[in-house]
Structures are given as structure tokens and as C-alpha cells.
VEXVOKOL-343073 format. One record per residue: residue in three letters; x, y, z of N, C-alpha, C in turn. Coordinates in steps of 0.05 Angstrom, whole numbers, plus 5000, padded with zeros to 4 digits. Example, Ala and Ser with C-alpha at 12.3 -4.5 7.8 and 13.67 -1.06 7.14 Angstrom:
# VEXVOKOL-343073
ALA526448865156524649105156526449345156
SER525749555142527349795143525850015157
This chain:
# VEXVOKOL-343073
UNK731370721518733070791536730570931559
UNK731470931583729070971608729771331611
UNK728771501604729171771615728471761653
UNK731771831660731171921695730472281701
UNK729072301700728572581719729472551753
UNK730972681761731472691785730572961810
UNK730673201789729673421792729673631784
UNK729073771791728974041775730174401790
UNK729474411805730374631810731474531850
UNK733674681851735574601880737674761895
UNK737674941891740775031902738175411904
UNK738575571897738175841893739676011915
UNK740375871937742075981967739576151987
UNK740576421970738376551997735776581972
UNK735776511958732376461941730876251952
UNK731876021960731175701971727875881992
UNK728676052007726476012012723776032006
UNK724376271988721376311971720776151952
UNK722776091938721775811924719575541931
UNK718775561969716975411981714975621993
UNK714975811977712576011985709775821980
UNK707075821990705075641984703175941977
UNK701175941973699076181962699676241988
UNK698476232008697676372047699976552047
UNK702676402042704576492059705376752036
UNK704676742001704377021998703277282008
UNK700677182011698177252015699577432040
UNK700377262063700977422087702877602085
UNK705777422076706777672067706977942049
UNK703877932032703878182007703178412029
UNK701978372052700978672058702278642085
UNK703278892093705478862123703779142149
UNK704479042166702579222185705679472188
UNK703479742195704779902187705879992224
UNK702280092236702180112263699280182278
UNK699180132301696180092314696680322343
UNK693480312348692980552368693380342399
UNK692880002396692880072433695179932433
UNK697780082445699680002457701779932433
UNK700980012414702679932389703179672368
UNK700479552383701079242377698179232364
UNK698479092335695779102320693878952336
UNK690579022341688978822341686578802336
UNK685279032328682479072307681978802301
UNK684878792273684678572257683478212269
UNK686078282282685278022305683077842314
UNK681278142318679678092342677078192322
UNK676278282298674078332287672278122283
UNK670278172287667178052271665378152257
UNK666378322250664578472228665078772218
UNK665778822204666479082187664579222168
UNK664679542178663379722158665479802125
UNK664879672116666979782089665380062076
UNK667080262097666180462093667380642064
UNK669980502061671580772043673580602027
UNK673080491996673680231989673380411955
UNK676880501963677580741931679980621916
UNK679780651889681380551869682680831852
UNK684980791856686581041843687880771813
UNK685580901788686680781768688380901744
UNK690280871753692480871737691881021706
UNK693181241697693581281664695481351640
UNK697881381669700581481669702081411693
UNK704481271672705881141700709081201686
UNK710481221705712981241693715181171718
UNK718081101702720380981722722781041711
UNK724481181735726881231738728481101736
UNK731281171721734181001731735481181743
UNK737881171748740781281762743081211756
UNK744181271755747181171747748581391753
UNK750181401781753181591784751481871779
UNK750381951780749182181788746782211763
UNK746581991737745382111708743681991718
UNK741181981695738481951699737081841664
UNK736081611672734281611651730881541660
UNK729281601641726181551651725481461627
UNK722681371631720781291604717881241610
UNK715981401601713381481616710381281593
UNK709181251608707981031591704781131594
UNK704181121583700481231580698281061574
UNK695481061584693880771566692080951555
UNK692280921534690380921508687880841509
UNK685580901517682980701519680380871516
UNK678680721502675780851513673680791533
UNK675680831565674380761582672281071600
UNK671881011617669581281612669281271652
UNK668881491659668981441692665881261700
UNK664481321684662581091690662580811687
UNK665680611663666080451671668380371702
UNK670080651705670880541724669780561750
UNK667280771751665380681781663980481784
UNK663480261766661079971759663779861772
UNK667179821755669279741765669079741797
UNK669279951815669780001836667979891853
UNK665179841836662879831865663279511865
UNK664279341844663379111839666078991852
UNK668279191868670579151871669579111904
UNK668379291906666779311938665979071948
UNK663678911923661578671924664378491929
UNK665378511918667478241907669578181949
UNK670678441954671378361981669678322005
UNK667578532002664478352034665178112017
UNK664178002001663277711998666377512004
UNK669477662003671277462001670577512040
UNK671577642052670377712076669177582093
UNK666377562077664377382083664677062088
UNK666877082071668076692072669476612083
UNK671276712102671376662118670476762146
UNK668576842147666976842168667777152192
UNK667077372169666177742173664577662169
UNK663177862179659778012166660478302165
UNK658778322140659778502124657378772117
UNK657378962133655779172138654079312119
UNK651679272112651079412084652379672077
UNK651079742046652680082049650880232058
UNK648180202051646280332059645880452085
UNK647080242100646380282140649280472139
UNK650580442132653780692129652680892119
UNK651980982103650881252088648981332112
UNK647181232130645581292143647681432170
UNK650181402171651481562199652481832196
UNK652181942217653382222216654882312200
UNK657182132208660282212195660082172166
UNK658482002158657982012127656982242116
UNK654582352125653282632119655682812118
UNK656582832148658882992154661283092122
UNK661882802129664282792110663282862065
UNK661982792069659782772040658483162037
UNK658583192053658283602057659683702054
UNK662883642069664983762067667183692056
UNK666583462046668883542024667683331986
UNK665583511996664483441965665783351944
UNK668183581944670883541918671583201913
UNK672483121947673582851940671982661939
UNK669282641927667782471928667282511897
UNK667082161896666582081862669582161852
UNK670082121823672782171801674682361813
UNK677282261806678482581831681182451803
UNK681382691788684382641772685682751781
UNK688482641784690882761794693282621791
UNK694682761788698882641792700082871790
UNK702882651800705082771795707282581803
UNK710082781792712582561792713082411779
UNK712082501747711182301721709382151728
UNK706882061734703781951751701882131743
UNK699481961731696582041736694881871739
UNK693181851754690581671761687381841762
UNK686381601750684081741763683081561788
UNK680681681809680181531840677381531836
UNK677181341846674781291842672681131865
UNK671281221883670381091907668080861899
UNK668080611917665280561910662480711924
UNK660980671910657480811912658681041898
UNK659581211898660681431888660481581916
UNK662281501944662081541977663981721975
UNK664481862005665682082004667981872020
UNK670582152023673082042023672581982071
UNK673681792072673581792106675981852107
UNK678581632101681081692106682581802078
UNK683582052079684582072054687982012047
UNK688081872032690681812011691781761985
UNK693781861973694181881947696581671944
UNK696681601911698081451916701481471912
UNK701681751908705281851918704482001936
UNK703682031954702982131982703582012010
UNK703482062031703481942040700481952060
UNK699981882073696281732094695682042112
UNK693482112106692282362123692982272146
UNK693982412168694282332202692482402204
UNK691382142227689182192247688982262271
UNK686982552271688282642304685282582313
UNK685782582338684382522357681182542358
UNK680382722345677482872339676882732329
UNK678482592308676982472279676982122287
UNK678882172295679381852302676281722322
UNK674981952339672981962356670081852342
UNK670382092311668581982305668281722279
UNK670081662274670781392267670581232287
UNK670981212323669081022342667181012334
UNK665981282335663081382333660981182312
UNK662081262285661281152261660880792270
UNK663280752267663880342276660780302293
UNK661480532323658580452338656180382330
UNK655180652301652680702291652580402276
UNK654380322262653780132241654379842261
UNK654779862288655379642292658579372287
UNK658879462263661879352248664179592247
UNK666779482258669179552256669579762227
UNK669880002230669280162198672680092194
UNK672980022164674580042146674980192128
UNK677280192115677780432090679480242071
UNK679780152049682680142030681680262004
UNK685180302008685280441975687580241962
UNK687080271933688980091926689580241896
UNK692080231892692880281860692880161842
UNK691180101817691679941796692880031776
UNK695079921780696980041748696179861723
UNK696779901693696179801668698779751652
UNK701979791671703879671659705279641681
UNK707579491667710879341683712279531667
UNK714279681675717079731670719879621680
UNK721579541658723979511662724979691661
UNK726779831661728880091656731980071680
UNK733179991657736680041681737680221659
UNK740180351671741480551680744580551683
UNK746980521667749280451678751580681664
UNK753080801672755480851662757980671655
UNK758080601629760080391614762080531598
UNK764080301597766680491586768080191557
UNK767280291540768880051522771179971516
UNK772479741513775779681504776079681478
UNK777780011468778379971448781880011438
UNK781679751427785479661421786779691452
UNK788779821453790079951482788580061502
UNK786880261482785580481503783380451505
UNK781680611534778580541549777880811527
UNK775480851511775480961510773581131521
UNK772081341521771281521536768081381555
UNK767481501576765381411579763881431581
UNK761181311572758481381572756081301579
UNK753581391580751181371603749481171571
UNK749380981585747180751578744580681588
UNK742980641579740180581587738680431564
UNK736280241572735880091562732979961584
UNK730879891569727479911582727379731560
UNK724579631570722579401565719079471583
UNK717779441566715379501577712679191569
UNK710879301580708879181569706979191585
UNK703779061581702379141591700678891610
UNK701279031638700878771656699378841687
UNK696878861680696279031700695778971735
UNK696179111744697278981776696379181792
UNK695779101819694979251848698579411853
UNK699079541839702279621861702279791888
UNK699779931904701479891925697479931940
UNK697379991956694379931971695679982003
UNK692780232015693280202038689880212057
UNK691179992083688179982083688380102115
UNK686080222133684680272159682280202175
UNK682980102191681879912202680480042226
UNK678580112239678380302269676180172291
UNK676280122308673980052330672280162341
UNK670880042356669280252376669880422387
UNK672480202400674480422426676180522421
UNK676380682396678280812394681180712382
UNK681180382383683880312371682680262342
UNK685980292337685780362305687680122295
UNK687679912267690279842254692179982226
UNK693079922227694480052199695979792176
UNK695179822151696979592135697879692104
UNK699279592098700279722072701979532053
UNK702079592018702379382010705079302013
UNK705879102010710279012013709878971989
UNK708278871976709278751953707178801928
UNK707878791906705378821887703878491883
UNK700878601874699578441864699178311832
UNK700378221819699278261784698977951786
UNK696978001759696677751745697077821713
UNK697277491691698277571672696177551653
UNK693977711650692277751638693177881608
UNK692377841582693177981563690578141554
UNK690778391555688678671552689578751536
UNK692478871522692678981508694378961483
UNK695079231462696879071439699379131454
UNK700679101422704579221436703379531439
UNK705979641455705679861459707280031442
UNK706280271422707280361406707980661419
UNK710780841403711281021411708881191408
UNK709481601415708981721409708681981417
UNK711082101400712482361405710982611422
UNK707282571413706782791411706882821438
UNK707682641462705282531485709382701494
UNK711482861494713882801499713283081520
UNK711283221512710883491533711083421561
UNK709883211561709683031591711082891604
UNK712682801590716082651595716282681635
UNK717582411644717782471673720282641678
UNK722282751657724282821665722583131689
UNK721183141674720883491684719383541706
UNK719383191714719983101754721583041757
UNK723182911744726382791753728782951757
UNK727883211737730383441740731683411718
UNK734383321716736683361701737483171682
UNK736583091661735982861651738282741632
UNK740082541622741482441606739582421579
UNK738082221592736081981566734182101570
UNK731682091556728882101561727781991543
UNK726381661554725681571523723281731505
UNK721581711489719881691481717581581500
UNK715981781499712781721515712681441493
UNK711381271511709881021488706181141501
UNK705780861480702580861488701880531490
UNK699480451506699980221514696880151508
UNK696680141484693280141483691279901488
UNK688879921500687279671506684579811506
UNK682679591492680679621488678979571510
UNK676779601512674479811543674179481544
UNK673379311544672279041541674878881560
UNK677478881548679078671549680578841574
UNK680579141581681379261610680579231629
UNK677779131623675479091653674778831659
UNK676078761638675478321648678778331663
UNK680778511658682978451674683578531690
UNK682478781703682978981725680478781740
UNK678178701731676578561751678378291758
UNK679178231738680777991749682878051765
UNK684578211772687078331786685078381815
UNK682478661812681078581846680678441846
UNK679778251837678078021860680377871855
UNK682877811853685577671864685577841899
UNK685678201891687278331919685078261931
UNK682678221926680878181953681177901956
UNK681077731945682477421961684377461975
UNK686477661975689577511986688177732007
UNK686977962011686878112027685177952056
UNK682977822035681777662060683377422073
UNK684477362063687077042064688177282089
UNK689477452084691577582108689477602136
UNK686677642122684677712156684377472165
UNK684277322155683877012166685576912175
UNK689076982166691476802183691577022205
UNK690377272198690777462231688877432252
UNK687377232239685177182255685576902275
UNK687776872266689076502269689076272259
UNK688976422229689276202207692076142202
UNK693575932202696375842199697475842171
UNK698775992169700776032141701875772133
UNK701575732111702075352104705275372095
UNK705775202117709275182117709975122096
UNK712875162100714575292068717075022071
UNK718175012102719874862103720374502092
UNK722474382088721474072083721173922106
UNK719673732113719573592138721873432137
UNK722373352167724773342184724973022167
UNK728372992152727572822153729472572152
UNK728872272163729472032172732272012182
UNK732271802201734971782203736871592168
UNK739071642166739071642152740471282157
UNK740271132141740870692137743170872114
UNK744070682131747170762111748270342109
UNK746470192105747270002103749169852076
UNK750969702081751969702053750969312043
UNK750969402007750668951998752268802015
UNK754568882021757168682028755668612052
UNK755468762075753568842104751368532103
UNK749868582076748268452083747768162068
UNK749868192055751367922045753667702072
UNK754667822076756167832108753367692140
UNK750967762132750067752157748667492149
UNK747367502119746467222113747567042111
UNK750267032106752166812113752566722132
UNK752266902152752866742191749466732193
UNK746666712186744666652191745166382159
UNK745766322149745166122137743666242111
UNK742066502107739966492100741266592060
UNK738866662049739966662018738866932015
UNK740967111991740967331970739667331956
UNK739267551948739167601912741167571900
UNK740367381878743067201861741667371829
UNK738767251817738567351796738567631788
UNK738067741760738468021762735768141757
UNK733067841758729668001776730568001798
UNK731967891815731567871850732968121861
UNK735468161840736668381852734968691850
UNK734368671820732868941820730768931839
UNK728668711848726968781862727568851887
UNK730568721902730368851919732269071927
UNK733869191903734069441892731369641904
UNK729669561881726469791898726169781923
UNK725369471927725069421961726969711979
UNK729869591980730869741998730670111980
UNK730770111963729270451965727470571977
UNK724970411973723070431988723670492019
UNK724770312026725470332059727170562075
UNK727570692046730870972055733370882064
UNK733870592046736770392049738170562022
UNK738470762018740170851998742970791991
UNK744970652010746170581992746170211992
UNK744470122004744269912004743669811971
UNK741470091968740570041938741770071918
UNK744370311916746270401905748470231894
UNK748270091917750769791908749169511893
UNK745169461899745169321880744369391850
UNK744969691843744369741827747969761817
UNK749669781827752069731815752869391815
UNK750569321823751769031819750368761794
UNK747668981783746069101766747769081738
UNK748969331744750469411725753069221712
UNK753769021722756068881718754768591705
UNK752968601724750568271717749668271692
UNK749068521680746568531663748268821647
UNK749068771630750968931618748869061592
UNK747769001578746169061559744269281582
UNK743269331598742069491618744069651632
UNK746269741624747569881646747770071655
UNK747170201630746370531633744670621654
UNK741570421642739770581660740470461694
UNK740970241694742170211727744070401731
UNK745970481708748070701735746870891728
UNK744871031708743271221715741171291748
UNK739770931752739871031784740471071801
UNK743770821805745070921819747071141818
UNK747071391797747971541800746171761823
UNK743771811810741871961821741671831838
UNK741671651860741571671894743971711898
UNK746171791885749271861900748572161900
UNK747372271887746672581875744672631895
UNK742072481905740272671908738972501944
UNK740872311948739872201970742572201984
UNK743772021976747471991990749372261994
UNK748172451978748372761978752372691966
UNK752772561952756972461947756472591924
UNK756372831918756072981883758872891861
UNK761372811882763272661868763472491855
UNK762072311864762271941861759472021854
UNK757672121845754572131830756572251793
UNK757872431798759572501773761372331767
UNK762772091782764271851761762071731748
UNK759271651763757671421748757571571725
UNK755671761737753971981711757271981684
UNK758671961686761271951671760671611654
UNK760171411669760571211658758571131642
UNK755971261651753271301625754671451603
UNK755371711602755971851576758671681563
UNK759971541582761971421561760371101546
UNK758471041564756870811544754970941519
UNK753771181522752071231521751971561517
UNK754571651484755371971489753772091477
UNK751171901458748572121446746472181458
UNK745772101484743572071504744072321517
UNK742272421525741972681529741672641565
UNK741272381576741572311608743372291623
UNK746072261608747672301622749572521630
UNK748472711614749873031613748173211628
UNK744973161627742573341650744473191671
UNK744972941677745072841709747372971720
UNK749272941701751373061710752773361718
UNK750573551695750873801703749173781724
UNK746773681732745273731754747273721782
UNK749073541778751173481803752773741809
UNK753673811773755474031781754474291791
UNK751874311786750474481798750474521835
UNK749874221837750174171875752874221881
UNK755074271868756874291879758174601867
UNK756774721863756274931849759574941826
UNK759474811809761174911797759574961767
UNK758975301757758075231745758075311717
UNK761375281703761275241681761274951661
UNK762174731677761474501671759174461685
UNK757274471707754574541696752774611664
UNK753674811654752374921638753674841608
UNK756474681606756774501588754674241583
UNK754674141609753673911602750073931601
UNK748774131610747174271595745974281572
UNK747874481569746574591548747774311518
UNK749774071522749573821510745873671517
UNK745473701534743473541539740073671532
UNK740673951521738174071509739674041493
UNK741574051472741973981446741573731437
UNK742473461458741473251447738873251464
UNK736373371471733973371480733073661483
UNK732673771452731474141457728374221479
UNK726773961482724373991489724773851521
UNK726673841528727873801559727573971583
UNK724974051588723774221600725674261629
UNK726074121644727474081677730774141658
UNK731274131640734974261636734574461625
UNK733174611610731674971614732075031641
UNK730874841646730275051687733674951695
UNK734574831701737074821707738975011702
UNK738274991676740975201657739975461663
UNK737775601665737475771678738775841698
UNK738075731723739075711745742175771746
UNK742775691722746275631724746975921714
UNK744476001691746076281687746376491696
UNK743176411719743476711749745776641757
UNK747676421761749876471778751476641756
UNK752376541742753376661723753376981715
UNK751277141722750377401723748877361684
UNK748077251673747377241651745177221650
UNK743477431663740477451675738877471646
UNK739677521623737777531599737177221582
UNK740477141589739476811572737976711586
UNK738276661618737076551646733476581641
UNK733076781626730176941627728676651601
UNK731476731580730376651559729376321562
UNK731976161583731275911583728375881603
UNK727276091615725375971630723075961616
UNK723076231594721176281580720576031565
UNK723075931561722475701534720775431553
UNK722275411565720675161583717775311590
UNK716975371603714975481609714275431579
UNK714575531557713075641535712175231526
UNK714375081543713374731531712374581553
UNK712274661569709974601597710074831621
UNK707374991609706475151626706175111651
UNK705474881665706174801696707574751718
UNK709674811712711474671725711575021744
UNK711675071767710975241780713475381787
UNK716375181792719575361793719675391761
UNK719175391749719775571722718275921723
UNK717075971747715876151739717276341765
UNK718076251792718976171808722176351801
UNK723676171784725476231778726076391759
UNK723376501737723476751727723076891739
UNK721476901763721077141786723877291797
UNK725977161802727777211805729177461794
UNK729277321765729977441743729277801731
UNK726177631748725077951742725878101766
UNK725177971785726978221816729778311810
UNK731678191794733878321794734178511778
UNK732378461754731278671743730178951746
UNK729278931774727279111785724579181780
UNK723378931770721178941759719378801778
UNK718278921803716578781831714278661818
UNK712478731797710578621793710778461784
UNK712078391757711778141746713877931753
UNK715278071784716077851802714377711815
UNK712077891819709277771835707577641817
UNK706577691799705977591779706377271768
UNK709377231772709277051772710276831805
UNK711276861822710376811848707876811846
UNK706276931849703576741854702476591836
UNK702976661808702476391778703676021799
UNK706276041804707275901824705375771839
UNK704575891856702975771879700675751873
UNK698175801857696175771834696975531834
UNK698075461818699375221796698374961826
UNK699675131843701574821868699174691886
UNK696774951891694974911906691874911885
UNK692374861854690474721845689575001834
UNK689475401844688175451826687675651806
UNK689775461787690575541760691175361746
């Protein structure tokens, strides 16, 4: 029996636009414009031809926390990085990130000034002398977070920004010095700060009330979490100043993450309880035992380098778009006008012109294929109906094709369901009828019926990836996020090259409040589509 795979993902209502995002669109939406100095319009990035990377700073997270509240109650979880990394390791990684970013900018036609030339400027010497405490590694932390900040090539801080704070307000005098530095180097001065996190935390909290017989029990505070090692750039800040006192500011609108295995399974460490995030969050009903994510030095450096490389690539892509590059279109091409010609009309016209029509099964198959290729879907469906009657041994395949045309092209889901019911009646132990009828129910948003059919399709064919994808979508709408997640995970396990599985799983992550994991999946989908992964 021929398997018919008509579609994979289809509705998603509000999320439909996200499903079509390409790599360029994701890069464009990853960085948001904050403000500019020339009549409030960003212009420096659009016009820049040469950049002086005066400050490239990485804030390496060593402690990360997540807090969740419900009706005034709160819970928190704190995670620590356990590794034999040294400050020298982080310095080398930051220097390499500087070189990667310069290389990516060069690749899109932006020249970069050698760092040695930046070191010769008056403002560099001034900053180096007055702010020596901000040169090199900077250990800091607040609000349940901690990080080590490292400047590329051990340089000073031109524009001060901390992961949990706000950017330094640039006064007129400082802006003039930045403009002078840009003039001295011959390139617009640019500073980049990124926060590199090592973990992804999902934490939920709620006040629940269980039913016990005829009575309700007392409300109780419930919290749950999951955690894993996931290298990601959670935040970033970019400042760009030209020689004429113009400036642009950009910051991260969403994280950049890659699914790179670098750590072992997290383990509890009660000895770290004194550092728990409740000290910052205040009154806490439930605080989890602090966790440790053990990471070997080599694997951490590899994963961190990959994510920083991805960040550099995406920032360069953002600059390319700002300077006139187009974002890859995400919409569908315009549909051709529908041709609703029927088989009855074709045969009537043939009689009038004294012409012949398809009579044998071979002729009708060829005519059906030709009609479908020409976009005459109603005519093709009519031929398959005629074929099902004339060729009963293959009626199941003919009706599958006919039903698929009604479902995907003619857009008559009720008619498609009628046809798939014929398929199920003729072949009750084959999954195709259930899968396709279930998919038609999805299009009608009849979730319970869709799930029942997709359950049956998976029971009959446990390796059908598209069935797991469609059933996962149904489960999202039924608000069964954990079950949906399990279906998408199974689909990815069976075939890791289907981008919509990652996009679907990203929706679950977003619903659970994990932006980093969602971003990683959306990027993976775009990379697969563009052959980057």
C-alpha cells in the first residue's frame, strides 16, 4: 500500500509567521534598535564602511538563577558552573571572539581597524589609566547571578554596561571623545558586550487546590523546574559612534543558543545553599537545593566558542540587513487562480467536439496526474473517484490521493474526511486513513477527533514522524504541553532533519518560559533549511 504524506504542520494560528522564519529573519529580529543620536533615527550602522572594535567584552556567567511567582508566593532555583576554567582561558576565548567578529564584518564588506591602532588613541590611554579596575577580568554579581567579565586583549571599558544593570549614560563630553577616537582610527567606534550563560532553567510556580471527595483541600503552593547545560548568549548590548557625534544603540531582543553537549548531568549541592537566590528575591515559599553543572574545560571552551561564533555571524547578518540587505521572505507565494473544471465538464465538451476522453485505467491515471500538475485539482479528484470505482483492487490508493486533494488543494475538509472514512473502512489496519483523517480534523480544529485518529496512526506505525508532529500540535491546543513535547522529542529522535519539529518544540519552550531553548530550536530549524546544519 502506498504511503501518502500530504503535509506535516499546518495551523499554529498566531505562531504561523514564526514557522516560516529563515536564518536572516531570525538574525534581524534577534537585535532590536534602542535609540540613536541623529534625530532619533539609526544611521551609523546603515552607513558604516569601517569599524574600530574598541571594546569587545564577554560576561561569563558562573551562577545563574530563575525565580517564579504565583499570587505573591515565589520559588527560585540557582545553578553553579563547576569547571577548572582559568581567567587565562576566558581571556583567550574573548580574544578569539573579537577576531571572529572582525572577520564576519569583513565578509559583508565592512573594514575593521587593527586593535593596535585603537591602542594608540588618546581616549584608550585615558580609559586605561583612569579605569584600571575595569580592565581585564571583573568578578561581579547581584540578584542571584554572578559573572566574570573579560575584555578582548585586556583593554579598558569605553562604554560601561553590566548584565543585571543599565547602560552608562553617555554625556556630551564622552560622546565627543568617542567621536574623536573614531576620527583618529578612521573607523566608527563600536563596543560590544555579551552575556554568555551556561545553563537553561525552566521554573514554574502555581497555587493549586486538589479535589478530595465532596470537599476541596486547602490551597497549596506548587513549584517545579527542569534544568540543563545549554550554552547561550542571553543578553547583549552594542554601541556605535561615528566621527560626527552620531550614535546607534542596539540590544538583544531574544537569546542566541546552540544545542551543544558540553556538561554532565546537573547534581545537587546543599553546601551552596547560603548563596541561594532567595537572598535577592525576598520572601520565598520554596527554594530548591542549589545545583551544580559540571563541565570539562575543553568541552566548555568548544561550546562557548561555537555560540560566540554564531553570535558574531548573526550580528554581522544584522549589519548586512541594516546596510541594505533584504530579509529572506517568510510569506507564501501568491496562489494561482483556481481552476474548478470538473470531469463532467471535460466529457461534455469532448462530446460536443466529437473528441475522445480517458477510458482505461492507464489513461485515467495519466489524465489525473496531468490535471494535478496543471493545477486542475477538482478534475484530478474526479478522475481518482472514477479510478476507485473502475479499479477496486487499488481503490485505497486512489481514494487517498483524492482525499488529499480535497484536504490540501480544494480545501474541503468535510469532503476529505468522508473519503478518508472510505479508506479506513477498506483498510482498517493501515495507518494512512487515520493519519490523513486526523490531519483534516486538525484543519477543522476538532482536536479530540484529531488526536484519536493520530493516536491510531501511531499505534499502527510507531515510526511515522509526521504523525508525531501533527499530534504534538493537537496536544498544544489541548494544553497538554508535556505530552506535546514528548511527541516532538520522539519525532526529532526518528528524524532530526525536519525543521518544523524544532519550531514546534520551540513553541512548547516558549510556553514554559524558556527563551534560550526556544531560540536554539528556531535557529536549528533555520539552519537545516539553509543547509547550515
